[in-house]
C-alpha positions as CSV (number, residue, x, y, z in Angstrom):
1,M,3.2,5.7,14.9
2,K,4.6,5.2,11.4
3,I,2.6,3.7,8.6
4,T,5.1,3.5,5.8
5,R,4.4,2.9,2.1
6,R,5.0,-0.4,0.4
7,R,8.7,-0.8,0.4
8,A,9.3,-4.5,1.0
9,I,12.3,-5.9,-0.7
10,L,12.4,-9.7,-1.2
11,G,14.9,-11.7,-3.1
12,A,15.9,-15.3,-3.3
13,A,14.4,-16.1,0.2
14,M,11.0,-15.4,-1.2
15,S,11.6,-17.2,-4.5
16,I,8.7,-19.7,-4.2
17,T,6.9,-21.7,-6.8
18,L,3.5,-20.4,-5.8
19,L,1.5,-22.8,-8.0
20,A,3.0,-25.7,-6.1
21,S,2.7,-24.2,-2.7
22,G,-0.9,-25.1,-2.2
23,C,-2.3,-24.9,1.2
24,S,-2.2,-26.9,4.4
25,G,-3.9,-26.9,7.7
26,S,-7.4,-27.6,9.0
27,D,-10.2,-29.1,6.9
28,D,-12.9,-28.0,9.2
29,A,-16.3,-27.6,7.7
30,G,-16.5,-24.2,6.0
31,D,-12.9,-23.5,6.6
32,T,-11.4,-24.4,3.2
33,A,-9.4,-22.1,1.0
34,A,-12.2,-22.4,-1.5
35,G,-14.4,-20.5,0.9
36,G,-16.9,-22.8,2.5
37,A,-19.7,-21.2,4.4
38,V,-19.1,-19.6,7.8
39,S,-22.3,-18.0,8.8
40,E,-22.9,-15.0,11.1
41,A,-24.2,-17.5,13.6
42,D,-20.9,-19.4,13.4
43,V,-19.0,-16.2,14.1
44,T,-21.2,-15.3,17.1
45,A,-20.8,-18.8,18.5
46,A,-17.1,-18.6,18.1
47,L,-17.0,-15.3,20.1
48,E,-19.2,-16.8,22.8
49,A,-17.0,-19.9,23.0
50,G,-13.8,-17.9,23.0
51,G,-10.3,-19.2,22.3
52,N,-6.9,-18.0,21.3
53,L,-6.0,-16.0,18.2
54,T,-2.5,-15.3,17.0
55,V,-2.3,-12.2,14.9
56,W,0.8,-11.2,12.9
57,A,0.9,-7.4,12.3
58,W,3.4,-4.7,12.4
59,D,0.9,-1.8,12.4
60,T,1.0,-0.4,15.9
61,T,-2.6,0.8,15.8
62,I,-3.7,-2.8,16.0
63,T,-2.4,-3.1,19.5
64,K,-5.2,-0.9,20.9
65,V,-7.7,-2.7,18.6
66,A,-6.7,-6.1,20.0
67,A,-6.9,-4.8,23.6
68,D,-10.4,-3.4,23.0
69,F,-11.5,-6.6,21.3
70,Q,-10.4,-8.7,24.3
71,T,-12.3,-6.4,26.6
72,K,-15.4,-6.7,24.6
73,Y,-15.0,-10.5,24.3
74,P,-13.2,-11.6,27.5
75,K,-13.1,-15.3,26.5
76,V,-10.9,-14.4,23.5
77,K,-7.1,-14.1,24.0
78,I,-5.0,-12.4,21.3
79,N,-1.3,-13.0,20.9
80,L,-0.2,-10.1,18.8
81,V,3.1,-10.8,17.0
82,N,5.3,-8.4,15.1
83,A,7.2,-10.8,12.8
84,G,8.8,-7.9,11.0
85,Q,7.7,-5.6,8.1
86,G,7.9,-6.3,4.4
87,K,10.6,-8.9,3.7
88,D,10.9,-10.3,7.2
89,H,7.1,-10.6,7.7
90,Y,6.4,-12.4,4.4
91,I,9.4,-14.7,4.6
92,A,8.3,-15.8,8.1
93,M,4.7,-16.2,7.0
94,Q,5.7,-18.3,4.0
95,N,8.1,-20.4,6.0
96,A,5.4,-21.2,8.6
97,I,2.9,-22.1,5.8
98,A,5.5,-24.4,4.2
99,A,6.4,-26.0,7.5
100,G,2.7,-26.4,8.4
101,T,3.4,-25.1,11.9
102,G,3.3,-21.8,13.7
103,V,0.9,-20.3,11.1
104,P,-0.9,-17.2,12.5
105,D,-4.7,-17.1,12.6
106,V,-4.7,-13.6,11.1
107,A,-2.0,-11.9,9.1
108,Q,-1.5,-8.3,7.9
109,V,-0.8,-8.4,4.1
110,E,-0.1,-5.4,2.0
111,Y,-2.3,-5.0,-1.1
112,Y,0.5,-5.6,-3.6
113,A,1.4,-8.9,-1.9
114,L,-2.1,-10.3,-1.3
115,S,-2.7,-11.9,-4.7
116,Q,0.6,-13.8,-4.3
117,F,-0.8,-15.6,-1.2
118,A,-4.3,-15.9,-2.7
119,L,-3.2,-17.7,-5.8
120,A,-1.1,-20.1,-3.8
121,K,-4.2,-20.8,-1.6
122,S,-2.2,-19.8,1.4
123,V,-5.0,-17.4,2.6
124,A,-8.6,-18.3,2.8
125,E,-11.3,-17.0,0.4
126,L,-13.7,-14.9,2.4
127,D,-16.8,-14.8,0.3
128,G,-18.3,-17.7,2.2
129,F,-17.7,-15.8,5.5
130,G,-20.0,-13.0,4.3
131,A,-17.2,-10.7,3.0
132,A,-18.9,-10.3,-0.4
133,G,-21.7,-8.5,1.3
134,L,-19.3,-5.8,2.4
135,D,-19.2,-4.4,-1.1
136,G,-19.8,-0.6,-0.8
137,K,-18.2,-0.4,2.7
138,F,-14.8,0.3,1.3
139,T,-13.3,2.7,-1.3
140,P,-13.2,1.2,-4.8
141,G,-9.4,1.1,-4.9
142,T,-9.0,-0.9,-1.7
143,W,-11.9,-3.2,-2.4
144,N,-10.4,-4.1,-5.7
145,A,-7.1,-4.7,-4.1
146,V,-8.4,-7.5,-1.8
147,H,-9.9,-9.4,-4.8
148,S,-8.2,-12.1,-6.8
149,G,-10.0,-14.0,-9.5
150,G,-13.2,-12.2,-8.5
151,K,-13.1,-13.5,-4.9
152,V,-12.3,-11.7,-1.6
153,F,-9.1,-12.7,0.2
154,G,-8.7,-10.0,2.8
155,L,-10.5,-7.0,4.4
156,P,-9.0,-3.6,3.9
157,I,-7.7,-1.9,7.0
158,D,-6.2,1.3,5.6
159,S,-5.6,3.1,2.3
160,G,-3.0,5.3,0.7
161,P,-4.8,7.6,-1.9
162,M,-2.1,9.9,-3.1
163,A,-1.8,13.7,-2.8
164,L,0.8,16.4,-3.0
165,F,2.4,17.3,0.3
166,Y,4.4,20.5,-0.1
167,N,6.4,23.0,2.0
168,K,4.4,26.2,1.8
169,E,7.1,28.3,3.3
170,V,9.6,27.2,0.6
171,F,7.0,27.7,-2.2
172,D,6.1,31.2,-0.9
173,K,9.8,32.2,-0.5
174,H,10.5,31.4,-4.2
175,Q,7.1,32.5,-5.5
176,I,6.2,29.0,-6.8
177,A,2.6,28.2,-7.5
178,V,1.2,24.9,-6.3
179,P,1.4,22.7,-9.4
180,T,-1.8,21.1,-10.7
181,T,-0.2,19.1,-13.6
182,W,3.0,17.2,-13.9
183,E,4.3,19.7,-16.4
184,E,3.8,22.4,-13.9
185,Y,5.5,20.2,-11.3
186,A,8.6,19.9,-13.6
187,A,8.6,23.7,-14.1
188,A,8.4,24.2,-10.3
189,A,11.3,21.8,-9.9
190,E,13.5,23.8,-12.3
191,K,12.6,27.1,-10.7
192,L,13.2,25.9,-7.2
193,H,16.6,24.3,-7.9
194,K,17.7,27.3,-9.9
195,A,16.8,29.7,-7.0
196,D,18.5,27.4,-4.4
197,P,20.9,24.7,-5.7
198,K,20.6,22.9,-2.4
199,A,16.8,22.5,-2.7
200,Y,14.9,20.0,-4.7
201,I,11.3,19.5,-5.5
202,T,11.4,16.0,-4.2
203,S,13.7,13.0,-3.7
204,D,13.6,9.9,-5.8
205,S,16.4,7.3,-5.7
206,G,14.3,4.8,-7.6
207,E,11.4,3.0,-5.9
208,A,9.1,0.5,-7.5
209,G,6.0,1.5,-5.5
210,F,6.3,5.1,-6.4
211,A,7.0,4.5,-10.1
212,T,4.1,2.0,-10.5
213,S,1.8,4.4,-8.7
214,L,2.5,7.2,-11.2
215,I,2.0,4.8,-14.0
216,W,-1.3,3.7,-12.4
217,Q,-2.4,7.3,-12.1
218,A,-1.5,7.9,-15.8
219,G,-3.9,5.1,-16.8
220,G,-1.2,2.6,-17.4
221,K,-1.9,-1.1,-17.2
222,P,1.4,-2.8,-17.5
223,Y,0.2,-5.9,-15.7
224,T,-2.8,-8.1,-16.8
225,V,-3.6,-11.1,-14.7
226,D,-6.0,-14.0,-15.4
227,G,-5.3,-16.7,-13.0
228,T,-1.9,-18.1,-13.9
229,N,-1.8,-16.2,-17.3
230,V,0.1,-13.0,-16.9
231,T,1.2,-10.2,-19.2
232,V,3.9,-7.7,-18.5
233,N,4.1,-4.8,-20.9
234,F,5.8,-1.5,-20.1
235,Q,5.2,-0.1,-23.5
236,D,1.6,0.9,-22.8
237,P,0.6,4.6,-23.1
238,G,0.3,5.2,-19.4
239,T,3.7,4.0,-18.7
240,Q,5.1,6.2,-21.5
241,K,3.6,9.3,-20.0
242,F,5.5,8.6,-16.8
243,V,8.7,7.7,-18.7
244,T,8.6,10.9,-20.8
245,Q,8.1,13.3,-17.8
246,W,10.3,11.6,-15.3
247,Q,13.2,11.2,-17.6
248,K,13.3,14.9,-18.1
249,L,13.6,15.4,-14.4
250,L,16.4,12.8,-14.1
251,D,18.3,14.3,-17.1
252,A,18.1,17.8,-15.6
253,K,19.2,16.4,-12.2
254,L,16.2,18.0,-10.6
255,L,15.5,15.2,-8.1
256,S,17.4,14.7,-4.9
257,P,19.1,11.3,-4.7
258,V,18.5,11.1,-1.0
259,V,17.0,7.7,-0.1
260,S,13.5,7.7,1.5
261,W,13.0,7.0,5.2
262,T,16.6,7.7,6.1
263,D,17.7,10.3,8.6
264,E,19.0,12.5,5.8
265,W,15.6,12.3,4.1
266,Y,13.8,13.4,7.2
267,K,16.4,16.2,7.7
268,G,15.6,17.4,4.1
269,L,11.9,17.4,4.8
270,G,12.5,19.4,7.9
271,D,14.9,22.0,6.6
272,G,13.1,22.6,3.2
273,T,15.7,21.1,0.9
274,I,13.2,18.5,-0.1
275,A,10.1,20.6,-0.8
276,T,7.4,18.1,-1.8
277,L,6.3,14.5,-1.5
278,V,3.7,12.9,-3.8
279,T,2.6,10.0,-1.6
280,G,-0.1,8.2,0.3
281,A,-2.6,9.6,2.8
282,W,-0.8,7.9,5.7
283,M,2.0,10.5,5.4
284,P,0.8,13.2,7.9
285,S,1.8,11.3,11.1
286,N,5.2,10.5,9.5
287,L,5.9,14.1,8.8
288,E,4.8,15.2,12.3
289,S,7.1,12.7,14.0
290,G,10.0,12.7,11.6
291,A,10.3,16.3,10.4
292,K,9.4,18.3,13.5
293,A,11.5,21.3,12.4
294,A,8.9,22.0,9.7
295,N,5.9,22.1,12.1
296,G,3.3,24.5,10.6
297,K,5.0,24.8,7.2
298,W,3.6,21.9,5.2
299,R,0.3,21.7,3.3
300,V,-1.6,19.2,1.2
301,A,-3.0,19.6,-2.3
302,P,-4.5,17.3,-4.9
303,M,-2.0,15.1,-6.8
304,P,-0.7,16.7,-10.0
305,Q,-2.4,15.5,-13.1
306,W,-1.2,14.1,-16.4
307,E,-3.8,16.2,-18.2
308,A,-5.1,19.6,-17.1
309,G,-8.5,19.4,-15.5
310,A,-8.4,15.7,-14.9
311,K,-9.1,14.2,-11.4
312,A,-7.2,10.9,-11.2
313,T,-5.2,9.4,-8.4
314,A,-3.6,6.1,-7.4
315,E,-3.0,4.2,-4.2
316,S,0.4,4.1,-2.5
317,G,0.6,1.5,0.1
318,G,-2.1,0.1,2.4
319,S,-2.8,-3.2,3.9
320,S,-5.4,-5.9,4.5
321,L,-6.0,-8.5,7.2
322,A,-6.2,-12.0,5.8
323,I,-6.8,-15.4,7.3
324,P,-4.1,-18.0,6.5
325,T,-5.7,-21.2,5.3
326,A,-3.8,-23.3,7.9
327,G,-5.2,-21.2,10.7
328,A,-7.0,-23.2,13.4
329,N,-10.1,-21.0,14.2
330,K,-11.3,-19.2,11.1
331,A,-14.7,-18.1,12.4
332,L,-13.1,-16.4,15.4
333,A,-10.4,-14.9,13.1
334,Y,-13.1,-13.5,10.8
335,A,-14.8,-11.9,13.8
336,F,-11.5,-10.0,14.5
337,L,-11.1,-9.0,10.8
338,K,-14.6,-7.5,10.7
339,Y,-14.2,-5.8,14.0
340,T,-10.9,-4.2,12.9
341,A,-11.8,-3.4,9.3
342,V,-15.5,-2.5,9.5
343,D,-16.7,-2.1,13.1
344,E,-15.3,-0.4,16.2
345,G,-11.7,-1.0,15.3
346,V,-11.9,1.5,12.4
347,K,-12.3,4.5,14.6
348,T,-9.7,3.2,17.1
349,R,-7.1,3.0,14.3
350,V,-8.1,6.4,12.8
351,D,-7.7,8.1,16.1
352,A,-4.2,6.6,16.3
353,G,-3.3,8.0,12.9
354,A,-4.3,5.4,10.3
355,F,-6.0,6.5,7.2
356,P,-9.3,4.6,6.7
357,A,-10.5,2.5,3.8
358,T,-14.1,2.7,4.8
359,T,-16.4,5.1,3.0
360,A,-18.4,5.8,6.1
361,E,-15.4,7.0,8.0
362,L,-14.0,9.0,5.0
363,S,-17.3,10.9,4.6
364,A,-17.8,11.5,8.4
365,P,-18.0,15.3,9.2
366,E,-15.8,14.9,12.2
367,F,-13.1,13.2,10.1
368,Q,-13.1,15.7,7.3
369,S,-13.3,18.7,9.6
370,K,-10.3,17.7,11.7
371,E,-7.6,20.5,11.7
372,F,-4.0,19.6,11.7
373,P,-1.7,22.0,13.5
374,Y,1.4,20.6,11.8
375,F,-0.2,21.6,8.5
376,G,-1.1,25.2,9.6
377,G,-4.5,24.2,10.8
378,Q,-5.5,22.8,7.3
379,K,-8.3,20.3,7.1
380,V,-6.1,17.8,5.5
381,N,-8.6,15.0,5.4
382,E,-10.9,16.9,3.0
383,V,-8.2,16.7,0.4
384,L,-7.2,13.1,1.1
385,A,-10.8,11.8,1.3
386,E,-11.5,13.4,-2.1
387,S,-8.5,11.7,-3.5
388,A,-9.7,8.3,-2.2
389,G,-12.7,8.6,-4.5
390,Q,-10.6,9.4,-7.5
391,V,-8.4,6.3,-7.7
392,V,-8.1,5.0,-11.3
393,T,-9.9,1.6,-11.6
394,G,-8.6,-1.5,-13.3
395,W,-5.1,-1.7,-11.8
396,N,-3.6,-5.1,-11.3
397,Y,-0.5,-6.3,-9.4
398,L,1.5,-9.3,-10.4
399,P,0.9,-12.4,-8.5
400,F,4.7,-12.2,-7.8
401,Q,4.9,-8.5,-7.3
402,V,6.9,-8.9,-4.1
403,Y,9.7,-10.4,-6.1
404,A,9.3,-8.0,-9.0
405,N,9.7,-5.0,-6.7
406,S,12.8,-6.5,-5.2
407,I,14.6,-6.3,-8.5
408,F,13.5,-2.8,-9.4
409,S,16.8,-1.2,-8.2
410,D,18.9,-3.6,-10.3
411,T,16.9,-2.8,-13.4
412,V,15.0,0.5,-13.5
413,G,17.0,1.8,-10.6
414,K,20.1,2.2,-12.8
415,A,18.4,5.1,-14.7
416,Y,18.3,7.1,-11.4
417,I,22.1,7.0,-11.2
418,G,22.7,7.8,-14.9
419,Q,23.2,4.3,-16.1
420,G,20.9,4.1,-19.1
421,T,17.3,5.5,-19.4
422,L,14.0,4.6,-17.8
423,T,13.1,3.0,-21.1
424,D,16.1,0.7,-20.8
425,G,15.4,0.0,-17.2
426,L,11.8,-0.8,-17.7
427,K,12.7,-3.2,-20.5
428,A,15.1,-5.0,-18.2
429,W,12.5,-5.1,-15.5
430,Q,10.0,-6.5,-17.8
431,D,12.3,-9.2,-19.1
432,A,13.4,-10.2,-15.6
433,S,9.8,-10.4,-14.4
434,V,8.8,-12.5,-17.4
435,K,11.7,-14.8,-16.8
436,Y,11.0,-15.2,-13.1
437,G,7.2,-15.7,-13.6
438,T,7.9,-18.4,-16.2
439,E,10.3,-20.2,-13.8
440,Q,7.6,-20.2,-11.1
441,G,5.1,-21.9,-13.4
442,F,3.1,-18.9,-14.7
443,T,2.3,-18.4,-18.4
444,V,3.9,-15.0,-18.9
445,K,4.2,-12.9,-22.0
């Protein structure tokens, strides 16, 4: 199973005036986007009555969850649909919502995209379903990610607290210490590439999700969102920490230009020419399946820090399950959400390789003590669970982040191929994001 980071790319096909999208579908009592009351008794009654649920999700761990749910509740039939990942999924979802037909009852939505659908009232507010009472069940980073305007619009099903994945064999061969700060990371990059010109500390061809995660960890807050009032500002101090450090690596050509998730990338991870990844906690299963040649060589350490002694991380990726407003059976849909995100489905998905968002699972001794043969028997989850509790608070995504990420390569991405600097690229990204948001009806500055 692969649980990849947020790497959706959407362009004109997802260019939608969200403020005018509104919502459509049923007006059943308690089933409005504003979050009418759906009691626990309503949910129980829906399970007893049964019915059909259409669930759109690409995450393969949900297949077993759906099967188990139907076994437990035999009157429920689930139609699990993979409408694609990223671009394909969101376009199909938006098209169904706009047409008012074929809308799923439950949809997987990545954290960075959720506010876009919430603001358009395309997904139901879940406070009235009892979701507000789940506060404390999830890590702070993921719980914050499913909120918009102080209301809950999805339940977290996984998380991506970041850590340093590194090839211990390569580090030992060149006598490189595991870096604890980004300055040490840059020094390690220089030492490694000097010792072996074919080897790089990591690859980075320019990816919006990775850049914003590093800015997030540095305390940056380039996006502020208050309903339809939005500010985009890449001159903030946290962003500048990222710019200063990463520009040095680009100028010195210490980053491999290999594109992530390609065969060449996996080959580099397997043969040691790409020596580290700073990425989300969902990475172990991807390394195990995609870089089998490096079995036993990789290890996991805390994410490098912007200041020595600090303990700050960010999220990279992760998804929620949401209930489209036009769905026909919201009480039954919420039963599936809760089963998957809070109840038995959590362990099912973790056993299949997902990284949990629930505090109970993260702190469970059997979870933290699991040894990973691929990582030399290391108890990887100890490091990753600690990272989950260190995610910097206060981060916001744009309510049109899907589009903003799609133009990263045309703006900031130019700096990665020597066409201008990161400062130039971020300014271009900011200007383009402001222009787009204004065209969509937001007040942006």
